[in-house]
C-alpha positions as MATLAB code, in Angstrom:
seq = 'MAILKTLLLVAQILSALGVIGLVLLQHG';
ca = [
    -196.943   81.799  105.306;
    -199.360   78.863  105.248;
    -196.485   76.641  106.377;
    -195.849   78.816  109.430;
    -199.523   78.724  110.378;
    -199.527   74.946  110.004;
    -196.427   74.603  112.184;
    -198.004   76.817  114.853;
    -201.188   74.732  114.755;
    -199.201   71.494  115.070;
    -197.185   72.945  117.961;
    -200.383   73.946  119.768;
    -201.889   70.485  119.264;
    -198.728   68.739  120.489;
    -198.508   70.982  123.567;
    -202.191   70.355  124.321;
    -201.707   66.576  123.989;
    -198.625   66.815  126.202;
    -200.585   68.613  128.936;
    -203.422   66.082  128.703;
    -200.888   63.255  128.871;
    -199.270   64.694  131.997;
    -202.661   65.130  133.682;
    -203.641   61.548  132.842;
    -200.313   60.249  134.170;
    -200.663   62.240  137.391;
    -204.231   61.037  137.965;
    -203.368   57.556  136.623;
];
């Protein structure tokens, strides 16, 4: 189960970075 929690955490981090990246690109 620890693996699933880790994957969820990684997915959340990647999605957060993706959103931040899009915002930075839009406000470039």
